[in-house]
C-alpha positions in Angstrom: 0.2 -0.1 0.3 1.5 3.2 -0.8 2.3 5.2 2.3 1.5 9.1 3.2 4.9 10.2 1.9 4.7 8.5 -1.1 1.0 9.8 -1.7 2.4 13.3 -1.6 5.6 12.5 -3.8 3.1 10.9 -6.5 0.7 14.1 -6.5 3.5 16.1 -6.7 5.4 14.3 -9.9 2.2 14.0 -11.7 1.6 17.8 -11.3 5.0 18.8 -12.1 5.2 16.2 -15.5 2.3 17.9 -16.5 2.4 21.6 -15.4 1.8 22.8 -19.8 -1.0 20.7 -19.8 -3.0 22.3 -17.0 -2.1 25.6 -18.4 -3.2 25.0 -21.6 -6.4 23.3 -20.5 -7.4 26.3 -18.6 -6.3 29.2 -20.9 -8.2 26.9 -24.1 -11.1 29.2 -25.6 -12.4 25.8 -27.6 -16.3 26.0 -26.2 -16.7 22.4 -26.4 -13.7 21.3 -24.7 -14.8 18.4 -22.4 -11.7 18.3 -20.2 -11.4 22.1 -20.2 -15.8 22.7 -19.1 -15.4 21.6 -15.5 -12.2 23.8 -15.0 -13.5 26.5 -16.6 -17.2 26.5 -14.7 -15.7 26.1 -11.6 -13.0 29.5 -12.2 -16.5 31.3 -13.1 -18.3 29.8 -9.8 -15.5 30.6 -7.5 -14.6 34.3 -8.5 -18.4 34.5 -8.3 -18.1 33.6 -4.8 -15.1 35.6 -4.0 -16.7 38.7 -5.3 -20.1 38.1 -3.3 -18.3 37.9 0.1 -14.8 39.1 0.0 -14.8 42.9 -0.7 -11.6 44.6 -2.4 -9.3 45.9 -1.4 -8.5 41.9 0.2 -5.4 39.5 0.2 -6.5 35.7 -1.2 -3.9 32.9 -0.6 -5.0 30.5 -3.5 -3.7 27.0 -2.3 -2.6 24.5 -5.2 -2.7 27.5 -7.9 -1.5 25.1 -10.2 -0.2 27.1 -13.6 -1.9 30.1 -11.9 -4.9 30.6 -14.5 -7.4 31.2 -11.4 -4.8 33.5 -9.3 -4.3 35.8 -12.8 -8.5 36.2 -12.9 -8.6 37.1 -9.3 -5.9 39.1 -9.4 -7.2 40.9 -12.6 -10.5 41.3 -10.3 -8.6 43.5 -7.8 -7.3 41.0 -5.1 -3.8 40.7 -4.3 -3.0 37.5 -4.4 -0.6 34.9 -2.9 -0.3 31.6 -5.3 1.7 28.7 -3.5 1.7 24.8 -5.4 3.6 21.8 -4.2 4.9 21.4 -7.6 7.7 23.5 -8.5 7.3 23.3 -12.4 3.8 24.3 -11.8 5.1 27.6 -10.0 7.7 28.1 -12.8 4.6 27.4 -15.7 2.4 30.3 -13.5 5.4 32.8 -13.3 5.9 32.7 -17.0 2.2 33.0 -17.4 2.4 36.6 -15.6 5.1 37.6 -16.9 3.3 39.8 -19.5 1.2 41.1 -17.0 3.7 43.7 -15.4 0.7 45.8 -14.2 -0.2 43.0 -11.7 3.5 42.7 -10.3 2.8 44.4 -7.0 -0.8 41.9 -6.4 0.2 38.6 -7.4 3.0 36.7 -7.0 4.0 32.5 -6.6 6.1 30.5 -4.4 6.5 26.4 -3.8 4.7 25.7 -0.3 3.3 22.9 0.8 -0.3 23.3 2.4 0.1 20.7 5.7 2.6 23.8 6.5 1.6 26.7 4.9 4.5 29.4 5.4 2.2 32.4 6.3 1.9 33.6 9.6 -1.2 33.6 11.8 -4.5 35.6 10.0 -2.7 36.6 6.8 -5.7 36.5 4.3 -9.1 37.5 4.2 -9.5 34.7 1.9 -8.2 31.7 0.7 -9.6 29.1 -2.2 -8.4 25.6 -2.0 -9.5 24.2 -5.5 -9.2 20.7 -6.4 -6.4 20.0 -3.6 -8.5 17.8 -0.9 -9.2 15.2 -3.4 -5.7 14.3 -3.3 -5.1 14.2 0.2 -5.4 11.7 3.2 -5.7 13.5 5.7 -7.7 17.0 5.0 -8.3 18.0 8.1 -4.6 19.3 8.0 -5.0 20.8 5.4 -8.3 22.6 6.5 -6.9 23.8 9.7 -3.7 25.5 7.8 -6.1 27.3 6.1 -8.2 28.4 9.4 -5.2 29.9 10.6 -4.0 31.6 8.3 -7.6 33.1 7.3 -8.3 36.6 9.6 -11.4 36.4 12.0 -14.4 36.9 9.6 -12.0 35.6 6.5 -13.8 33.4 3.6 -12.3 29.9 2.4 -13.6 28.7 -0.6 -13.0 24.8 -1.2 -13.7 22.4 -4.3 -13.8 18.5 -4.0 -15.1 16.2 -6.2 -19.2 15.2 -5.4 -19.2 11.9 -4.0 -23.0 11.6 -4.0 -23.0 12.2 -7.6 -24.6 9.6 -10.0 -22.8 11.4 -12.5 -19.5 11.1 -11.0 -19.9 7.2 -10.4 -20.7 6.6 -14.0 -17.9 8.9 -15.2 -15.4 6.7 -12.7 -16.5 3.5 -13.5 -16.4 4.2 -17.1 -12.9 5.6 -17.3 -11.7 2.5 -15.3 -13.1 0.2 -17.6 -11.6 2.3 -20.6 -7.9 2.2 -19.2 -8.4 -1.8 -18.5 -9.1 -1.7 -22.4 -6.7 0.8 -23.4 -4.1 -1.9 -24.5 -6.3 -3.7 -27.0 -5.7 -2.3 -30.2 -9.0 -2.5 -32.5 -10.8 -0.9 -29.3 -7.8 1.8 -29.4 -8.6 2.6 -32.7 -11.9 2.8 -32.1 -11.4 5.3 -29.8 -9.4 7.4 -31.4 -12.1 7.7 -34.4 -14.9 8.6 -31.6 -12.3 11.1 -30.1 -11.8 14.7 -31.6 -9.3 16.0 -30.0 -6.2 13.3 -29.5 -4.0 15.5 -27.9 -6.2 15.8 -24.9 -7.6 12.1 -24.7 -4.1 10.6 -23.4 -3.2 13.2 -20.8 -4.5 10.7 -18.0 -3.2 7.5 -19.9 -1.4 6.4 -17.1 -2.3 7.9 -14.1 0.3 8.5 -11.1 -0.1 5.8 -8.4 -2.2 7.9 -5.8 -5.4 8.0 -3.8 -8.4 10.3 -5.2 -10.9 10.7 -2.7 -14.4 12.6 -3.0 -16.7 14.3 -0.5 -20.3 14.5 -0.1 -21.5 18.0 1.3 -22.1 16.1 4.9 -18.7 15.1 5.1 -17.0 18.0 4.0 -18.8 20.5 6.0 -18.0 18.2 9.3 -14.6 19.0 8.3 -14.7 22.6 8.2 -16.8 22.8 11.5 -13.9 21.1 13.3 -11.7 23.9 12.4 -14.4 26.7 13.5 -15.5 27.8 9.5 -19.4 28.3 9.3 -20.6 27.4 5.9 -22.3 30.4 4.2 -23.0 29.4 0.6 -22.2 26.5 -1.8 -22.7 25.2 -5.1 -22.9 22.6 -7.4 -21.9 22.2 -11.2 -21.1 19.4 -14.1 -24.0 17.5 -14.4 -23.2 15.0 -16.9 -20.4 12.2 -16.8 -17.2 12.9 -19.0 -15.2 9.4 -20.0 -12.6 10.4 -21.8 -13.5 12.9 -24.4 -17.0 11.5 -24.5 -19.9 12.9 -22.2 -22.9 9.9 -21.2 -25.6 9.3 -21.0 -26.2 12.5 -22.6 -24.6 15.1 -24.9 -22.1 17.6 -24.1 -24.3 20.6 -25.4 -26.5 19.2 -22.7 -24.6 19.2 -19.9 -23.8 22.5 -19.8 -27.9 23.7 -19.7 -28.2 21.1 -17.4 -26.4 23.5 -14.9 -29.7 25.3 -14.1 -30.4 22.1 -11.9 -28.3 23.7 -9.3 -31.1 25.9 -8.5 -33.5 23.3 -6.7 -32.9 21.6 -3.8 -33.8 18.3 -5.0 -31.6 18.0 -8.1 -28.6 20.1 -7.0 -27.0 17.0 -5.2 -26.6 15.7 -8.5 -24.0 17.8 -9.7 -20.2 16.0 -9.9 -18.6 18.8 -8.5 -19.3 20.5 -5.0 -18.4 24.0 -4.2 -18.5 25.6 -0.8 -17.9 29.0 0.9 -16.9 29.1 4.8 -16.4 31.9 7.0 -13.9 31.9 10.1 -15.7 32.2 13.8 -14.1 35.1 15.5 
């Protein structure tokens, strides 16, 4: 079984090897890119929550900033942003991304750091974003307690995780696992490439790292937040469809985008594949 240190090392290696891929994925303007859609949707949802609950000017910490695209969007919105990531290659990619943005030099910077040991004083930030990070951690409470520590009283944290309760997510997971098992059968590989329109994205995760990937229900995540004295103030669900490689099942991608309206109703919103929550640190 992979040990805790091995988990961190494998996650770091995986993202270090794919830094340019993640940059291109976030920056693509292809409207029907199945891989990019969830991340573009998340970026918009997170920015909307940040602007709703955190007034300018404010210092924001983006933990697990990756290639820096989300941090860049927040900086352009007027926030002072510090991005951190475990992978040095990700930070180098993020710094290159903002090289042509000299007007943001004073309110956007990137550094290597581990969410388990954030190198910042207590109560340093008005807001913290932690997007697509907890699912790679065996001990999520460690990360959340660090976030609570660096948040100012009344500060806001915004997190995103895969929704464990979503049937769309489970369909995607099972379909992807089946596709992975069949990937070495030649005629199936030929069929797959005929079906897929974007071969450059199709094999990005063909050989995933040997790390564990976790998902959470809303109840589970709220309990973790409560243990760190963080009180939920808003949440949203997104992506009402299942992606298997470059295909969306059981509904067309165009319909997946329209189904985002299911988030409006209590009886259907929990179906979304991704869960995003904003919480405030109690005094």
